[in-house]
C-alpha positions in Angstrom: 37.2 -58.9 -127.3 35.8 -60.3 -130.9 36.7 -57.8 -133.5 34.4 -59.5 -135.7 31.3 -57.1 -137.2 28.0 -58.3 -136.0 25.7 -57.8 -139.2 21.8 -57.6 -140.1 21.2 -57.1 -143.6 17.9 -55.8 -144.8 15.2 -57.5 -146.9 16.5 -57.0 -150.6 20.1 -54.8 -149.5 23.3 -55.7 -150.7 26.0 -54.9 -148.3 29.4 -53.8 -149.9 31.3 -57.0 -150.7 35.4 -56.5 -150.9 35.6 -56.0 -154.3 33.7 -53.1 -154.1 36.3 -51.4 -151.5 39.0 -52.8 -154.2 37.8 -51.3 -157.4 37.2 -47.8 -155.1 41.2 -47.9 -154.0 42.0 -49.0 -157.3 40.2 -46.1 -159.0 41.8 -43.6 -156.2 45.2 -45.1 -157.4 44.9 -44.0 -160.8 43.8 -40.4 -159.7 40.0 -41.0 -160.7 37.8 -38.3 -159.4 36.0 -40.6 -157.6 35.0 -40.1 -154.5 36.3 -37.1 -152.5 35.5 -36.9 -149.0 35.6 -33.6 -146.2 38.8 -33.1 -144.6 39.2 -34.7 -141.7 41.5 -35.6 -139.1 43.6 -38.1 -141.1 44.3 -35.6 -143.8 48.0 -34.8 -145.1 49.7 -32.5 -142.9 50.2 -28.9 -144.6 54.0 -28.1 -146.5 54.2 -25.3 -143.9 55.4 -26.1 -140.2 55.0 -24.4 -136.5 58.1 -23.5 -134.9 56.2 -24.1 -131.8 52.7 -25.8 -130.6 49.4 -24.1 -130.6 47.4 -24.0 -128.1 43.8 -25.7 -128.8 41.1 -23.4 -129.1 43.6 -20.4 -129.3 43.0 -17.8 -132.6 46.0 -19.6 -134.1 44.5 -22.9 -133.7 43.3 -24.4 -137.4 40.4 -26.6 -137.4 38.1 -28.3 -140.2 34.4 -27.6 -138.8 32.7 -25.0 -140.7 35.2 -24.6 -143.7 36.3 -28.1 -144.5 39.8 -26.9 -145.0 42.5 -26.1 -142.0 41.6 -22.9 -141.4 42.3 -20.7 -137.9 39.8 -19.9 -136.1 40.5 -16.0 -136.1 39.7 -16.4 -139.5 35.8 -18.0 -139.4 33.3 -15.8 -139.6 31.4 -17.9 -137.3 31.7 -19.5 -133.5 33.6 -22.5 -133.1 34.3 -24.1 -129.7 37.4 -26.4 -129.0 37.4 -29.6 -126.5 40.8 -31.1 -126.8 41.1 -34.6 -125.1 43.2 -33.3 -122.2 40.2 -31.0 -120.8 38.0 -34.4 -121.3 41.1 -36.3 -119.2 41.2 -33.7 -116.2 37.1 -33.5 -115.9 36.6 -37.3 -116.1 34.3 -36.9 -119.0 33.8 -40.4 -120.3 30.5 -39.6 -122.1 29.2 -36.8 -124.1 26.7 -35.3 -121.7 29.8 -34.2 -119.4 32.3 -33.3 -122.3 29.7 -30.7 -124.0 29.1 -29.0 -120.8 32.2 -27.1 -122.0 31.1 -25.3 -124.9 28.2 -22.4 -124.6 24.5 -22.8 -125.1 25.0 -26.5 -125.6 22.0 -28.3 -123.5 20.9 -31.6 -123.5 17.3 -32.4 -125.3 15.0 -35.0 -123.9 17.0 -36.3 -120.9 20.2 -36.7 -123.7 18.5 -38.8 -126.0 16.2 -40.9 -123.2 19.2 -41.7 -121.3 20.6 -44.1 -123.9 21.5 -41.5 -126.9 22.8 -38.7 -127.1 20.7 -35.1 -128.4 20.9 -31.9 -127.6 20.0 -27.9 -128.2 22.5 -25.6 -129.6 21.3 -22.2 -129.2 17.9 -23.3 -128.1 17.4 -25.6 -131.7 18.0 -29.1 -132.7 21.6 -30.2 -134.0 23.6 -32.7 -135.4 26.6 -35.3 -135.2 29.8 -35.3 -137.1 32.4 -37.8 -137.0 35.5 -36.5 -138.5 33.6 -34.4 -140.9 30.8 -37.1 -141.9 27.6 -37.4 -140.9 27.2 -39.6 -137.9 23.5 -41.0 -137.0 20.5 -39.4 -137.0 19.8 -37.9 -133.1 16.5 -39.4 -132.7 17.7 -42.7 -131.9 20.8 -42.1 -131.8 23.4 -44.2 -130.1 25.7 -43.4 -126.6 29.3 -41.9 -127.5 32.3 -42.6 -125.4 35.4 -41.0 -125.6 38.0 -43.4 -125.6 38.9 -42.7 -129.8 38.0 -38.8 -129.7 41.2 -36.6 -129.9 38.9 -33.4 -130.0 35.7 -32.3 -130.4 34.7 -29.3 -132.6 31.6 -27.7 -131.9 30.1 -25.4 -134.8 27.6 -23.0 -133.6 24.7 -22.2 -136.1 23.5 -23.8 -139.7 26.1 -26.3 -141.1 24.2 -27.1 -144.5 25.7 -24.9 -146.7 28.9 -27.4 -146.6 27.4 -30.4 -144.6 24.1 -30.7 -146.3 20.8 -31.1 -144.9 20.7 -30.8 -141.2 19.5 -29.1 -138.1 20.0 -25.5 -137.3 21.6 -25.2 -134.0 24.9 -26.4 -135.0 27.4 -29.5 -135.5 29.4 -31.4 -133.0 32.1 -32.8 -134.8 34.2 -35.8 -133.0 37.6 -35.5 -134.4 39.1 -39.1 -133.9 42.7 -40.0 -133.0 44.8 -40.6 -136.3 46.9 -43.8 -137.4 50.4 -43.1 -135.4 54.0 -43.5 -137.7 55.4 -43.9 -134.3 55.3 -46.4 -131.7 52.8 -45.5 -128.9 50.3 -47.2 -126.2 48.5 -46.6 -123.5 46.7 -48.4 -120.8 43.7 -47.3 -118.7 41.4 -48.5 -116.1 38.5 -46.6 -114.3 36.0 -47.4 -111.5 33.3 -45.7 -109.4 30.3 -45.3 -107.9 27.0 -47.1 -109.2 28.8 -50.5 -109.8 30.5 -48.3 -112.6 34.2 -49.2 -114.4 35.8 -49.9 -117.5 39.3 -50.6 -119.0 40.8 -49.6 -122.4 43.9 -50.2 -124.7 45.3 -47.5 -127.2 48.3 -48.9 -129.4 49.9 -47.8 -132.2 53.2 -47.1 -134.8 54.5 -48.1 -138.1 54.4 -51.5 -139.7 56.5 -50.4 -142.2 58.0 -46.8 -143.3 54.6 -46.4 -145.6 52.0 -47.9 -143.1 51.2 -46.4 -140.0 48.7 -48.5 -137.4 46.2 -47.9 -134.6 44.0 -49.9 -132.3 41.8 -48.4 -129.5 39.6 -50.8 -127.7 37.3 -50.4 -124.2 34.6 -51.9 -122.1 33.0 -49.8 -119.6 30.0 -51.0 -117.8 28.0 -49.2 -114.8 24.7 -50.3 -112.9 23.9 -47.0 -113.1 22.0 -44.4 -110.3 18.1 -45.1 -110.3 19.3 -48.9 -111.8 20.1 -47.3 -115.7 22.9 -49.8 -116.5 24.8 -49.5 -119.8 27.2 -52.4 -121.0 29.7 -51.1 -124.1 32.5 -53.2 -125.8 34.3 -51.5 -128.7 37.0 -51.4 -130.8 38.0 -48.8 -133.4 41.6 -50.0 -135.3 42.9 -47.8 -138.5 45.8 -47.7 -141.3 47.4 -45.2 -143.0 49.1 -46.2 -146.0 51.5 -43.1 -147.3 52.5 -45.3 -150.9 53.2 -41.7 -152.4 55.1 -39.1 -151.0 52.0 -36.9 -151.7 49.0 -39.8 -151.6 48.1 -41.3 -148.5 45.3 -43.7 -147.9 43.8 -44.3 -144.3 41.5 -47.1 -143.2 39.2 -46.6 -140.2 36.9 -48.9 -139.0 34.6 -48.9 -135.6 32.5 -51.3 -134.4 30.3 -50.9 -130.9 28.1 -53.0 -129.1 25.9 -51.0 -126.6 23.8 -51.8 -124.5 21.6 -49.0 -121.8 18.6 -49.5 -120.0 16.8 -45.6 -121.3 14.5 -43.7 -119.3 12.2 -41.2 -120.6 10.1 -40.4 -117.1 12.0 -39.6 -114.8 10.7 -37.9 -111.7 7.0 -36.7 -112.8 5.2 -33.8 -112.4 2.0 -33.5 -110.5 -1.1 -31.7 -111.3 -0.1 -28.6 -110.0 2.9 -28.0 -112.2 5.9 -29.2 -109.6 8.0 -32.4 -109.6 6.3 -35.1 -107.6 7.0 -35.6 -103.6 8.6 -38.9 -104.6 12.3 -39.8 -103.5 15.1 -38.7 -106.4 15.8 -42.6 -106.7 12.5 -43.4 -107.5 11.7 -45.2 -110.7 8.7 -44.6 -113.0 10.1 -46.8 -116.2 9.1 -50.6 -117.4 11.9 -52.7 -115.7 12.3 -54.6 -118.8 13.1 -51.4 -120.4 16.5 -52.1 -122.3 18.0 -50.9 -126.0 21.0 -52.8 -128.0 22.7 -51.4 -130.7 25.3 -52.8 -132.7 27.2 -50.0 -134.8 29.8 -50.7 -137.8 31.1 -48.1 -139.8 34.0 -47.8 -142.5 35.9 -45.4 -143.5 38.0 -45.3 -146.7 39.6 -42.2 -147.4 42.4 -40.8 -149.3 44.4 -37.3 -149.8 46.4 -36.5 -152.3 48.3 -33.3 -153.0 48.1 -32.4 -157.0 51.0 -29.6 -156.5 51.1 -27.3 -153.4 48.2 -25.3 -154.1 45.8 -28.2 -155.3 44.3 -31.0 -153.1 42.1 -33.8 -153.5 40.3 -35.3 -150.6 38.6 -38.8 -151.7 36.2 -40.8 -149.2 33.7 -43.7 -149.1 31.6 -44.2 -145.9 29.3 -47.0 -144.8 27.4 -47.6 -141.6 25.3 -49.9 -140.7 23.6 -49.8 -137.3 21.0 -52.2 -135.6 19.0 -50.8 -132.6 16.7 -53.1 -130.6 14.6 -51.4 -128.4 11.8 -51.4 -125.6 11.1 -48.7 -123.6 8.3 -46.5 -122.6 6.4 -44.1 -124.5 3.4 -41.8 -123.3 2.4 -40.9 -120.1 0.7 -38.3 -118.5 1.9 -36.3 -115.6 -0.1 -36.9 -112.2 -3.7 -36.0 -112.0 -5.8 -35.0 -109.0 -5.5 -38.4 -107.5 -1.7 -38.6 -108.1 -2.1 -41.1 -110.6 0.1 -41.6 -113.3 -2.3 -42.5 -116.9 -2.0 -43.3 -120.0 1.2 -45.1 -119.8 2.5 -46.8 -122.6 5.4 -49.3 -123.6 7.2 -50.2 -127.5 9.2 -52.2 -128.9 10.9 -51.1 -132.1 13.8 -52.4 -133.9 15.2 -50.3 -136.5 17.7 -51.7 -139.7 19.9 -48.6 -140.9 22.4 -48.8 -144.1 24.0 -45.7 -144.8 26.4 -44.8 -147.9 28.5 -41.8 -148.9 30.6 -40.7 -151.5 32.2 -37.4 -151.6 34.7 -35.7 -153.9 36.8 -32.4 -153.3 39.3 -30.2 -154.3 40.9 -27.3 -152.4 42.9 -24.9 -154.2 44.8 -21.7 -152.9 45.4 -19.2 -156.1 45.1 -15.4 -156.0 43.4 -13.0 -158.2 45.8 -9.8 -157.6 46.3 -8.9 -154.1 43.7 -11.3 -153.1 44.3 -14.6 -151.8 41.9 -17.5 -152.7 40.8 -21.0 -150.5 38.6 -22.1 -153.0 36.7 -26.1 -152.3 34.6 -27.4 -154.7 33.0 -30.5 -153.9 29.8 -33.0 -155.2 28.8 -35.9 -152.3 26.1 -38.8 -152.6 24.8 -40.7 -150.0 22.2 -43.2 -149.6 19.9 -44.3 -146.2 17.5 -47.3 -145.8 16.1 -47.6 -142.9 13.4 -51.0 -141.9 11.9 -49.7 -139.0 9.1 -51.9 -137.2 7.6 -50.6 -134.1 4.9 -52.5 -131.4 3.0 -50.5 -129.2 1.2 -51.5 -125.9 -0.9 -49.5 -123.2 0.3 -50.1 -119.3 -1.3 -49.7 -116.3 -1.3 -46.6 -113.9 1.2 -45.6 -111.7 -1.5 -45.2 -108.1 1.0 -43.0 -106.2 3.5 -40.8 -108.4 4.9 -40.0 -104.6 5.6 -43.6 -104.0 5.7 -45.0 -107.1 5.3 -48.9 -107.7 5.5 -49.9 -111.3 2.8 -53.0 -111.6 4.3 -54.2 -115.1 7.6 -56.5 -115.0 6.8 -58.0 -118.7 5.4 -57.7 -122.1 4.0 -60.9 -121.7 -0.1 -60.8 -121.7 0.1 -57.3 -123.2 -2.1 -57.1 -126.1 -0.6 -54.8 -128.9 -2.4 -51.6 -129.8 -2.8 -51.3 -133.4 -2.7 -47.7 -133.6 0.9 -47.3 -131.9 2.9 -49.8 -134.1 3.9 -49.2 -138.0 6.4 -51.4 -140.2 8.3 -48.8 -142.7 10.7 -48.7 -145.1 12.1 -45.1 -145.0 14.4 -43.8 -148.3 16.7 -40.8 -148.9 18.9 -40.3 -151.4 21.1 -37.2 -151.4 23.4 -35.6 -154.4 24.6 -33.0 -153.5 27.3 -30.2 -155.0 28.8 -27.2 -153.2 31.3 -23.9 -153.5 33.1 -22.2 -151.3 35.5 -19.5 -151.3 38.0 -17.7 -148.2 38.5 -14.5 -149.9 41.9 -12.5 -147.7 42.3 -9.0 -148.7 45.7 -8.7 -147.2 46.0 -9.8 -143.5 43.0 -8.0 -141.8 40.2 -8.5 -143.9 38.7 -12.2 -144.7 35.4 -12.9 -146.4 33.7 -16.2 -146.7 30.8 -17.3 -148.9 29.9 -20.7 -149.3 26.6 -22.5 -151.3 25.4 -25.4 -151.9 22.3 -27.3 -153.6 21.1 -31.0 -152.9 18.2 -32.7 -154.5 17.0 -34.9 -152.1 15.2 -38.0 -153.1 13.1 -39.5 -150.0 10.0 -42.1 -149.1 8.2 -43.7 -146.2 6.1 -46.7 -147.0 4.6 -49.2 -145.4 2.1 -50.1 -142.5 1.1 -47.1 -139.7 -1.9 -48.0 -137.4 -2.8 -51.0 -139.5 -3.4 -49.1 -142.8 -0.6 -48.8 -146.0 0.7 -45.9 -146.6 2.9 -44.0 -148.9 5.0 -40.9 -148.1 7.7 -39.5 -150.9 8.7 -36.8 -152.3 12.0 -35.4 -154.4 13.2 -31.7 -153.3 15.8 -29.3 -154.4 17.2 -27.6 -151.3 20.0 -24.4 -151.6 21.4 -23.3 -148.4 24.3 -21.0 -148.1 26.6 -18.5 -145.8 28.6 -15.3 -146.0 30.4 -13.9 -143.6 33.6 -11.4 -143.2 36.3 -10.6 -140.5 38.2 -7.7 -140.0 42.0 -8.5 -137.9 43.1 -5.0 -136.7 45.7 -7.2 -135.6 46.4 -10.7 -135.4 45.2 -11.4 -131.8 41.9 -9.6 -132.4 38.8 -10.9 -135.0 35.5 -9.1 -134.9 33.1 -10.8 -137.6 29.9 -11.0 -139.0 28.0 -13.7 -140.8 24.8 -15.0 -142.0 24.0 -18.6 -142.9 21.0 -20.9 -143.6 19.8 -24.3 -143.7 17.3 -26.9 -145.1 16.5 -30.2 -143.6 14.5 -33.2 -144.2 14.4 -35.2 -141.2 14.3 -39.0 -141.9 13.8 -40.3 -138.9 12.1 -43.7 -137.2 11.1 -41.7 -134.1 8.0 -39.8 -135.5 5.1 -41.9 -136.6 5.0 -40.3 -140.8 7.7 -38.7 -142.4 7.2 -34.8 -143.4 7.8 -33.9 -147.0 7.9 -30.4 -146.0 11.6 -29.5 -144.9 12.6 -27.0 -142.7 14.6 -24.6 -143.0 16.8 -22.1 -140.8 18.1 -18.5 -141.3 21.3 -17.4 -138.3 22.5 -13.6 -138.5 25.4 -13.6 -135.9 28.3 -11.1 -135.1 31.3 -11.5 -132.7 34.4 -11.1 -131.6 37.8 -13.5 -130.8 40.2 -12.0 -128.6 43.7 -12.8 -127.3 45.2 -10.7 -124.7 48.1 -10.5 -122.0 50.3 -12.5 -124.4 47.9 -15.2 -124.9 47.4 -15.8 -121.6 43.8 -14.6 -121.8 41.5 -15.5 -124.6 37.9 -14.4 -124.8 35.0 -15.4 -127.9 32.2 -13.5 -127.6 28.7 -13.7 -130.1 25.6 -12.3 -130.4 22.9 -14.2 -132.7 19.5 -14.8 -133.7 18.1 -18.2 -135.6 15.0 -18.6 -137.0 13.5 -22.3 -137.5 10.3 -23.0 -138.9 8.4 -25.9 -140.4 9.7 -28.4 -138.2 7.5 -31.5 -136.8 6.3 -31.2 -133.1 4.6 -33.7 -131.1 1.9 -31.4 -128.9 0.3 -32.4 -125.4 -3.8 -33.5 -126.3 -2.7 -34.0 -130.0 -3.2 -37.5 -131.9 -0.3 -36.6 -134.2 2.7 -34.8 -134.8 1.8 -31.4 -136.7 4.8 -30.3 -138.9 4.2 -26.5 -138.2 6.6 -25.7 -135.5 8.4 -22.4 -136.0 11.4 -21.2 -132.8 13.5 -18.0 -132.7 15.8 -17.6 -130.9 18.3 -14.4 -129.8 21.3 -14.7 -127.6 24.7 -14.1 -126.4 27.2 -16.3 -125.7 31.3 -15.9 -124.3 34.0 -18.5 -123.6 36.4 -17.4 -121.6 40.3 -19.4 -121.3 42.8 -17.6 -118.5 46.1 -18.9 -117.3 46.5 -15.8 -114.4 49.5 -17.6 -113.1 51.9 -20.3 -113.8 50.1 -23.6 -113.4 46.5 -21.8 -113.0 44.4 -22.2 -115.7 40.9 -21.4 -116.1 38.1 -22.1 -118.2 34.1 -20.6 -118.6 31.6 -20.3 -120.4 28.3 -18.8 -120.5 25.0 -18.3 -122.1 22.0 -15.8 -121.9 19.0 -16.6 -124.7 15.6 -15.7 -125.4 13.9 -19.1 -127.3 10.6 -18.4 -128.0 8.3 -20.4 -130.3 6.6 -18.9 -133.0 4.1 -21.5 -133.8 0.1 -20.7 -133.0 -0.7 -24.8 -132.6 -2.8 -25.6 -130.1 -2.0 -27.9 -127.1 -4.2 -29.5 -124.3 -3.2 -30.8 -120.9 -5.7 -32.4 -119.0 -4.5 -33.1 -115.8 -4.0 -29.6 -114.7 -7.3 -28.6 -116.7 -5.9 -26.7 -119.7 -7.5 -27.2 -123.2 -6.7 -26.0 -126.7 -4.1 -23.5 -125.7 -2.1 -21.7 -128.5 1.8 -22.3 -127.4 2.9 -19.2 -129.1 5.0 -16.9 -126.8 6.4 -20.2 -124.9 9.7 -21.3 -124.4 11.1 -24.4 -126.5 11.1 -27.7 -124.5 14.2 -28.1 -122.4 15.9 -24.7 -123.2 17.2 -22.9 -120.5 17.6 -18.8 -120.8 21.0 -18.9 -118.7 23.6 -21.5 -118.5 27.4 -21.8 -118.0 30.4 -23.8 -117.0 33.4 -22.6 -114.7 36.4 -25.1 -114.6 39.6 -24.4 -112.8 42.8 -26.1 -112.9 46.4 -25.5 -110.6 49.0 -27.7 -110.7 51.3 -27.2 -107.6 54.7 -25.5 -108.7 56.8 -25.7 -105.4 58.7 -29.2 -105.9 58.0 -31.7 -103.1 54.2 -31.1 -105.0 55.3 -31.6 -108.4 53.0 -33.7 -110.5 50.0 -32.5 -108.0 47.1 -30.6 -109.0 43.5 -30.2 -108.3 40.3 -28.8 -110.2 37.5 -27.1 -109.4 34.3 -27.4 -111.6 30.8 -25.4 -111.1 28.1 -26.0 -113.5 24.8 -24.2 -113.5 21.7 -23.9 -115.6 18.7 -22.1 -115.5 14.9 -23.4 -115.4 13.2 -25.3 -118.2 10.3 -26.9 -119.3 9.0 -30.2 -119.8 6.2 -29.2 -122.3 4.8 -27.3 -125.2 2.7 -25.1 -123.0 5.1 -24.1 -120.1 3.1 -25.7 -117.4 5.7 -28.8 -116.1 8.8 -26.5 -114.9 12.4 -27.7 -114.6 14.1 -25.8 -111.4 17.7 -24.4 -111.9 20.6 -26.2 -110.3 24.2 -25.1 -109.3 26.5 -27.8 -108.7 30.4 -28.3 -107.8 32.5 -31.3 -109.4 36.4 -31.3 -107.9 39.3 -33.0 -109.0 42.7 -34.1 -107.8 45.2 -35.7 -110.0 48.7 -36.7 -110.4 50.7 -36.8 -113.4 54.5 -38.2 -114.4 55.6 -38.7 -117.8 54.3 -42.2 -118.0 51.7 -42.4 -116.1 48.6 -40.3 -114.4 46.1 -40.8 -111.4 43.1 -39.0 -111.1 39.9 -38.6 -108.6 36.8 -36.7 -109.7 34.2 -36.1 -107.3 31.0 -35.0 -108.7 28.0 -32.7 -107.1 30.1 -32.1 -104.0 27.2 -30.7 -101.9 25.3 -33.9 -102.8 22.4 -31.4 -104.4 19.3 -32.8 -105.5 19.0 -31.4 -108.8 17.5 -32.3 -112.4 20.0 -32.3 -115.6 16.5 -32.2 -118.2 13.4 -32.1 -119.0 11.4 -35.7 -120.2 8.2 -35.4 -121.6 6.0 -35.6 -118.5 9.1 -35.4 -115.9 12.6 -34.5 -115.1 15.7 -36.9 -115.3 17.6 -36.3 -111.8 21.1 -35.8 -111.8 23.4 -38.2 -109.6 24.0 -37.4 -106.2 27.6 -37.1 -104.7 29.7 -39.7 -106.8 33.2 -40.4 -107.6 35.5 -41.7 -109.9 39.3 -43.1 -110.2 41.0 -43.2 -113.2 44.7 -44.3 -113.9 46.6 -44.9 -117.0 49.9 -45.7 -118.1 51.7 -44.6 -121.5 54.5 -47.1 -123.1 57.3 -45.4 -125.1 
């Protein structure tokens, strides 16, 4: 596999040269306060050492998501879920959809991004992705994330703008990657399963000297896919750490991804009675020429400097270049009275994105009398440039949605529709400064306060529907968070918090950029507890989040409208239990009332509804209830040593595919299982999904629902060199 990055330059844009990287490195060596970045998985270790290993997700586990400092979960006045690599392996979670089932209240949105990109709601609202604490692309027209280089996933519930800047209010999913190795380690693995799915990877690293640690992770993954939704993925991720001084470490990460996936944003259609059509669950309504091809090249240069035992500086430069070439279906209506699908369209689109980030942070641990402080101060600059071109086409009707026959085979011969196309340049520059103080009043009371101010300059210039227009503005955005924790004992934390967010949505999915920033406010109370000497852990949270002024696309409307307003209230519960030696249980559940508060009007001609307010409806794709149970047992008998079994249950309540709540996606329960054999150097796992071969629908699209896989199997084998 080649490690050569594929570069696609924008007109008038200059890519960073090696001299720029050298200059940055030299400046860091000189100790200048150049960039500094959020805490990531490659930071210097703490001076203090733990006598024993802390279980991932336990109250003593330290995370950076939500604070940007190494903070125990018990001290954070917010809900944070930790999903370790070991759990992903048990469950055979090779993609993000399976991984995030382990976090309460995380649900796929728009079929998880039309099947080619990850997109979710958290607590019924839009979310964002981070990679090692840095922005990781958009959720609209984003990309498909694999798990090969992931050490753990940390999910922050609620707004994170006070630290991470302009972003969505539902929460943040931070993928913490595997760091360079300071002693030799290697693992190879392969898997194969249903629908022509197979893959292989290698993960190898170690020291090249006493100062240098290295790691390389490379993988290939292919699948014919259920319903023909194929994928072909090749990735390589080398990393290098250089401890050139006892208190200074420089880390370089590089990621190259080449991802080809066939998308489907129709699924199985609804008829004019609001029911899923009577077609077979493997029926196809999408155009056979649908395809997406993405190349991603991302470089992260980070630096950690422990100036003294109580003062550290963190530094980073990130450059991320992405090229997306896609052809997929766009518009379409549900079935009409004659069971026809009308209004079908397709779009061909290219996005070329260049993202640059510089950060500078100081973390200072001090005290004022009996009060301890962990102060974080940071400055961040980011620059996003996107060239995007779209061409739209009208497609012929599908005559019978109950037995669909897609009439088109190619775009050749179709006439572009000017009103559906655009040629635009989007830009966003963001300069942000932020301050956080985590105060400790003894062992029982903790307080966290953070505030951030961003000056965001953005523009959207080009042709839309054949007409030139220029949109742009500069906004000053302020966001903050305040929370408190009371710990009557180490194993029990009560917390309360409030946080706000601001967001400018610079995305290529809407046809035009909105100059009005969306905003959100969340209030939350919760309890984190451990019982029975840590064998039972519970996290519960009550929340209310309000989101307003976001862009929504309504059925029957000619263009998106920026008056979206939602409110979500609910209860989340996450439980980890080890009732017996070898037996573990993980469970999560959410019950929430997400409600649209906008008075915008929508129509559905197929069902005879015109100009009805969407106020009081549920946001699309959001279920009121959902949960996941996963339990494993490692046999304790000597004759069965190494063998284990797992059983999983996934539940999602009903949801709706449209803003008027006319198209209902039914609730479902799906059973999974696993059988595994583990030894020190190797292991084999058989994952079985949808044991009862249930017909179910994982996520709504616009006018349909995406069917889940039938009964399927995957066998994975790994070998470790030590």
